[in-house]
C-alpha positions as CSV (number, residue, x, y, z in Angstrom):
1,X,-18.3,-18.7,14.2
2,X,-17.2,-22.3,15.0
3,X,-14.9,-22.3,17.9
4,X,-12.1,-24.3,16.2
5,X,-11.8,-21.5,13.6
6,X,-10.8,-19.1,16.3
7,X,-7.9,-21.4,17.0
8,X,-7.0,-22.0,13.4
9,X,-7.0,-18.3,12.4
10,X,-3.9,-17.8,14.6
11,X,-2.0,-20.3,12.5
12,X,-2.8,-19.3,9.0
13,X,0.9,-19.2,8.0
14,X,0.6,-23.0,8.1
15,X,-0.7,-24.0,4.7
16,X,-2.1,-27.2,6.2
17,X,-4.4,-25.2,8.5
18,X,-5.6,-23.0,5.6
19,X,-6.5,-26.1,3.6
20,X,-8.2,-27.6,6.6
21,X,-10.5,-24.6,6.7
22,X,-11.1,-24.5,3.0
23,X,-11.9,-28.2,2.8
24,X,-14.1,-28.4,6.0
25,X,-17.4,-29.7,4.6
26,X,-19.1,-28.8,7.9
27,X,-18.8,-25.1,7.1
28,X,-20.4,-25.1,3.6
29,X,-22.6,-27.9,2.4
30,X,-21.6,-27.6,-1.2
31,X,-20.0,-29.8,-3.8
32,X,-16.2,-29.8,-3.9
33,X,-14.6,-28.0,-6.8
34,X,-13.5,-31.4,-8.2
35,X,-17.0,-32.8,-8.0
36,X,-18.3,-29.7,-9.8
37,X,-15.9,-30.2,-12.7
38,X,-16.6,-33.9,-12.8
39,X,-20.3,-33.2,-13.2
40,X,-19.4,-31.0,-16.2
41,X,-17.1,-33.5,-17.7
42,X,-14.1,-31.2,-17.1
43,X,-12.1,-33.4,-14.7
44,X,-9.3,-33.8,-14.7
45,X,-8.6,-30.2,-15.7
46,X,-5.4,-30.2,-17.7
47,X,-2.8,-27.6,-18.7
48,X,-2.8,-26.6,-22.3
49,X,0.9,-25.8,-22.3
50,X,3.1,-23.2,-20.6
51,X,2.9,-19.8,-22.1
52,X,3.5,-17.7,-18.9
53,X,6.4,-18.4,-16.6
54,X,5.5,-16.7,-13.3
55,X,8.3,-16.3,-10.8
56,X,8.0,-15.2,-7.2
57,X,11.4,-13.8,-6.6
58,X,10.8,-13.3,-2.8
59,X,8.2,-12.5,-0.2
60,X,9.9,-9.4,1.1
61,X,7.8,-6.2,0.6
62,X,7.7,-2.6,1.8
63,X,4.0,-2.9,2.4
64,X,1.6,-5.1,4.4
65,X,-1.7,-5.2,2.5
66,X,-4.8,-6.6,4.1
67,X,-5.7,-8.7,1.0
68,X,-2.2,-10.1,0.3
69,X,-2.4,-13.8,-0.4
70,X,1.4,-14.1,-0.2
71,X,1.5,-12.7,3.4
72,X,4.3,-10.5,2.2
73,X,6.0,-7.8,4.3
74,X,9.2,-6.2,5.5
75,X,10.0,-9.0,7.9
76,X,9.9,-11.8,5.3
77,X,13.3,-13.3,4.5
78,X,12.5,-15.6,1.7
79,X,14.5,-14.3,-1.3
80,X,15.3,-16.1,-4.6
81,X,19.1,-16.5,-5.0
82,X,21.0,-15.8,-8.2
83,X,21.6,-19.6,-8.5
84,X,17.8,-20.3,-8.6
85,X,17.4,-17.4,-11.1
86,X,19.9,-19.1,-13.3
87,X,17.9,-22.3,-13.2
88,X,14.9,-20.2,-14.4
89,X,17.1,-18.8,-17.2
90,X,18.2,-22.3,-18.2
91,X,14.6,-23.4,-18.6
92,X,13.6,-20.3,-20.5
93,X,16.6,-20.6,-22.8
94,X,15.4,-23.9,-24.3
95,X,11.7,-23.2,-24.2
96,X,9.2,-21.4,-26.4
97,X,7.6,-19.6,-23.4
98,X,6.9,-16.1,-24.4
99,X,6.1,-14.3,-21.1
100,X,7.9,-14.0,-17.8
101,X,5.8,-12.6,-15.0
102,X,7.9,-11.4,-12.0
103,X,6.1,-11.1,-8.7
104,X,6.7,-11.1,-4.9
105,X,6.5,-9.4,-2.4
106,X,8.0,-6.5,-4.0
107,X,10.1,-8.2,-6.7
108,X,12.3,-5.1,-7.0
109,X,13.6,-5.7,-3.4
110,X,15.4,-8.8,-4.5
111,X,19.1,-7.7,-4.8
112,X,19.5,-9.6,-8.1
113,X,16.3,-8.2,-9.6
114,X,17.9,-6.0,-12.3
115,X,20.4,-8.6,-13.2
116,X,17.6,-11.2,-13.7
117,X,15.5,-8.8,-15.8
118,X,18.6,-8.0,-18.0
119,X,19.3,-11.7,-18.5
120,X,15.7,-12.5,-19.3
121,X,15.6,-9.8,-22.0
122,X,18.6,-11.3,-23.6
123,X,16.4,-14.3,-24.3
124,X,13.8,-12.1,-26.0
125,X,11.0,-12.7,-23.6
126,X,8.2,-10.3,-22.7
127,X,8.5,-9.3,-19.0
128,X,5.7,-8.4,-16.7
129,X,6.7,-6.8,-13.3
130,X,4.1,-6.7,-10.6
131,X,5.1,-3.4,-9.0
132,X,3.3,-2.1,-5.9
133,X,4.1,1.5,-7.0
134,X,5.2,2.7,-3.5
135,X,8.5,0.9,-3.9
136,X,9.5,3.5,-6.4
137,X,9.4,6.1,-3.7
138,X,10.6,3.9,-0.8
139,X,14.3,4.5,-1.2
140,X,16.6,6.5,-3.5
141,X,17.9,3.3,-5.1
142,X,14.4,2.6,-6.5
143,X,13.7,6.1,-7.8
144,X,15.0,5.2,-11.3
145,X,12.7,2.2,-11.7
146,X,10.4,3.9,-14.2
147,X,13.4,4.5,-16.5
148,X,14.7,1.0,-15.9
149,X,11.3,-0.5,-16.8
150,X,11.1,1.7,-19.9
151,X,14.6,0.8,-21.1
152,X,13.8,-2.9,-20.8
153,X,10.3,-2.6,-22.3
154,X,8.7,-4.1,-19.2
155,X,4.9,-4.3,-18.8
156,X,4.1,-2.8,-15.4
157,X,1.1,-4.2,-13.5
158,X,0.2,-2.4,-10.2
159,X,-2.4,-2.7,-7.5
160,X,-4.6,0.4,-6.9
161,X,-7.7,-0.7,-5.0
162,X,-9.5,2.6,-5.6
163,X,-9.1,6.0,-7.2
164,X,-9.9,7.5,-3.8
165,X,-7.5,7.9,-0.9
166,X,-9.7,6.4,1.9
167,X,-10.4,3.1,0.3
168,X,-6.9,2.6,-1.0
169,X,-5.3,3.4,2.4
170,X,-7.7,1.1,4.3
171,X,-6.6,-1.8,2.2
172,X,-2.9,-1.1,1.7
173,X,-1.8,1.2,4.5
174,X,-1.7,4.9,5.4
175,X,0.0,7.1,2.8
176,X,-0.1,4.4,0.1
177,X,-2.6,6.3,-2.1
178,X,-0.5,9.5,-2.2
179,X,2.7,7.6,-3.0
180,X,0.9,5.4,-5.6
181,X,-0.3,8.6,-7.4
182,X,3.2,10.0,-7.4
183,X,4.6,6.8,-8.8
184,X,2.0,6.6,-11.5
185,X,2.8,10.1,-12.5
186,X,6.5,9.2,-12.7
187,X,5.7,6.2,-14.9
188,X,3.6,8.5,-17.2
189,X,6.6,10.8,-17.4
190,X,8.7,7.8,-18.6
191,X,6.1,7.2,-21.3
192,X,4.0,4.5,-19.6
193,X,0.3,4.5,-20.5
194,X,0.8,7.1,-23.2
195,X,-0.9,6.3,-26.6
196,X,1.6,4.9,-29.1
197,X,4.4,4.4,-26.6
198,X,4.2,0.6,-26.5
199,X,4.8,0.9,-22.7
200,X,2.0,-0.9,-20.9
201,X,0.8,0.3,-17.5
202,X,-2.0,-1.9,-16.1
203,X,-3.8,-1.4,-12.8
204,X,-5.3,-4.1,-10.5
205,X,-8.5,-3.7,-8.5
206,X,-9.2,-6.1,-5.6
207,X,-12.4,-5.7,-3.6
208,X,-11.9,-4.2,-0.2
209,X,-14.5,-6.4,1.5
210,X,-16.1,-9.8,1.3
211,X,-17.6,-9.4,-2.2
212,X,-16.9,-10.1,-5.8
213,X,-15.5,-7.4,-8.2
214,X,-17.9,-5.5,-10.3
215,X,-17.8,-5.3,-14.1
216,X,-14.2,-4.9,-15.2
217,X,-15.1,-2.9,-18.3
218,X,-17.3,-0.4,-16.5
219,X,-14.8,-0.1,-13.6
220,X,-11.9,0.5,-16.0
221,X,-13.7,3.4,-17.6
222,X,-14.5,5.0,-14.2
223,X,-10.8,4.6,-13.1
224,X,-9.6,6.2,-16.4
225,X,-12.0,9.1,-16.1
226,X,-11.2,9.8,-12.4
227,X,-7.5,9.4,-12.5
228,X,-7.1,11.6,-15.6
229,X,-9.4,14.3,-14.3
230,X,-8.0,14.5,-10.8
231,X,-4.3,13.6,-11.3
232,X,-3.6,13.7,-15.0
233,X,-2.8,9.9,-15.0
234,X,-3.2,7.6,-18.0
235,X,-3.0,3.8,-18.0
236,X,-3.8,1.0,-20.4
237,X,-6.0,-1.6,-18.7
238,X,-7.7,-2.3,-15.4
239,X,-7.7,-5.9,-14.1
240,X,-10.5,-6.7,-11.7
241,X,-9.3,-9.7,-9.6
242,X,-11.3,-11.8,-7.1
243,X,-9.7,-12.0,-3.7
244,X,-8.8,-15.6,-2.9
245,X,-9.8,-17.1,0.5
246,X,-6.2,-17.8,1.6
247,X,-3.5,-16.3,3.8
248,X,-4.1,-12.8,5.0
249,X,-7.4,-12.4,3.3
250,X,-8.6,-15.7,4.8
251,X,-7.6,-14.3,8.2
252,X,-9.8,-11.2,7.5
253,X,-12.8,-13.3,6.5
254,X,-12.5,-15.4,9.7
255,X,-12.0,-12.4,12.0
256,X,-14.9,-10.6,10.6
257,X,-17.2,-13.6,10.5
258,X,-17.5,-13.4,6.7
259,X,-15.9,-16.7,5.7
260,X,-19.1,-18.8,5.2
261,X,-20.9,-16.0,3.3
262,X,-17.9,-15.4,1.0
263,X,-17.4,-19.0,0.1
264,X,-21.1,-19.3,-0.6
265,X,-20.9,-16.3,-2.9
266,X,-18.0,-17.8,-4.8
267,X,-19.7,-21.2,-5.2
268,X,-23.1,-19.8,-6.2
269,X,-21.4,-17.6,-8.8
270,X,-19.5,-20.5,-10.4
271,X,-19.2,-19.9,-14.1
272,X,-18.5,-23.0,-16.2
273,X,-17.3,-20.8,-19.1
274,X,-14.5,-19.4,-16.9
275,X,-13.1,-22.9,-16.4
276,X,-11.6,-22.9,-19.9
277,X,-9.7,-19.7,-19.3
278,X,-8.2,-20.1,-15.8
279,X,-4.6,-19.1,-15.6
280,X,-3.3,-22.5,-14.3
281,X,-3.9,-23.9,-17.8
282,X,-1.2,-21.9,-19.5
283,X,0.9,-20.8,-16.6
284,X,3.6,-22.4,-14.4
285,X,4.3,-20.7,-11.0
286,X,7.9,-20.8,-9.6
287,X,8.5,-20.3,-5.9
288,X,11.4,-18.3,-4.5
289,X,13.2,-21.6,-3.8
290,X,12.6,-23.1,-7.3
291,X,9.6,-25.3,-6.7
292,X,6.8,-25.6,-9.3
293,X,3.1,-25.0,-8.8
294,X,0.0,-24.6,-11.1
295,X,-0.6,-21.1,-9.9
296,X,0.5,-18.5,-7.3
297,X,-2.4,-19.5,-5.1
298,X,-1.5,-23.1,-5.0
299,X,2.1,-22.0,-4.3
300,X,1.0,-20.2,-1.1
301,X,-1.0,-23.3,-0.1
302,X,2.0,-25.5,-0.7
303,X,0.2,-27.6,-3.4
304,X,2.9,-28.6,-5.9
305,X,2.3,-29.7,-9.4
306,X,0.9,-33.2,-9.9
307,X,4.0,-34.4,-11.8
308,X,6.1,-35.8,-8.9
309,X,9.1,-36.3,-11.2
310,X,9.2,-32.6,-12.1
311,X,8.5,-30.5,-9.0
312,X,11.6,-28.3,-9.1
313,X,13.4,-26.3,-11.7
314,X,16.3,-28.6,-11.6
315,X,14.0,-31.4,-12.9
316,X,11.9,-29.3,-15.3
317,X,10.2,-31.6,-17.8
318,X,8.3,-29.5,-20.4
319,X,6.6,-32.5,-22.0
320,X,5.1,-33.7,-18.7
321,X,4.2,-30.2,-17.4
322,X,2.6,-29.0,-20.6
323,X,-0.3,-31.5,-20.3
324,X,-0.3,-32.0,-16.5
325,X,-3.5,-32.5,-14.4
326,X,-4.1,-29.3,-12.4
327,X,-4.2,-29.7,-8.6
328,X,-7.7,-28.4,-7.4
329,X,-9.1,-27.4,-4.1
330,X,-12.0,-25.3,-2.8
331,X,-10.2,-22.0,-3.3
332,X,-10.4,-22.7,-7.1
333,X,-14.0,-21.4,-6.9
334,X,-12.4,-17.9,-6.7
335,X,-11.0,-18.1,-10.2
336,X,-14.3,-19.3,-11.7
337,X,-16.8,-17.0,-9.9
338,X,-18.7,-14.5,-12.0
339,X,-16.6,-13.3,-14.9
340,X,-13.8,-15.4,-13.7
341,X,-10.4,-14.2,-12.4
342,X,-6.8,-14.5,-13.3
343,X,-3.6,-12.5,-12.9
344,X,-4.8,-10.7,-16.0
345,X,-8.2,-9.9,-14.6
346,X,-11.6,-11.2,-15.7
347,X,-11.5,-14.1,-18.1
348,X,-15.0,-13.8,-19.6
349,X,-17.0,-10.8,-20.8
């Protein structure tokens, strides 16, 4: 490992240092992502509109997962205020955006989370909540979340790295698997994942090491068979998501000496078909303090949207943002490797 990386890995909270590692051509003699798209005639890559309004309502979380690109945890104090939530609502009220995707951290830990959900539903939007499952059991005030989700017809998306205890706990912490199973059973009791209920319960798989996810379709069937057989759990879909080489996962790659090999895997697995389906093309990502990004990953790297006149909710310009040029860096190879990857899993079959 290059000596400078040992210094840099201690400062990964600084997005500039993360970008310095990702963009260091001395580490991987490959074309930049921009050059790759230029060669395909796909640069600049442009948005096709905003269909999904993804909102990070805060970085506070009851877990500290190894792969977390948000670097979330109990000690994070960044929390979206009700005033910023109101700016989100103001944008949504005059737009034809259909889906609001609430994420964190653990979004439910925001003190105004339930108020925000209730107000979004008044606007007749479909809501996705990225629930880490263990939050449901973390405190009595969260025990009724399955019923709250059901009553507001929320789509629940939850991380479960494996259907076995050892692999899940290695990635997400001791005791997480057991609590996740209990939470999934409570969601099933509320009607989630049951045929005909209309209550969507989707799980997310992230690889535990420095490799790409396997076939999403095959893995989904394996999850369904094992969870039903061993725990009586039903769910709708499994999303297989590639780990992005940023934040806590980048720290893992550097500390284990896997960074070069992982980047090479991503670059060598580049799939031009996936370029047309990456999430940044139909999504806008909103940070806890109201700034706008092409995706959640760009948000964590502090790469705002290219439209300088519309980088905050208070200056939201749908006409400019709907056709904006996407900000691209080397981490974008993660979304176009293999079957491609988005917040909804693989993007190609």
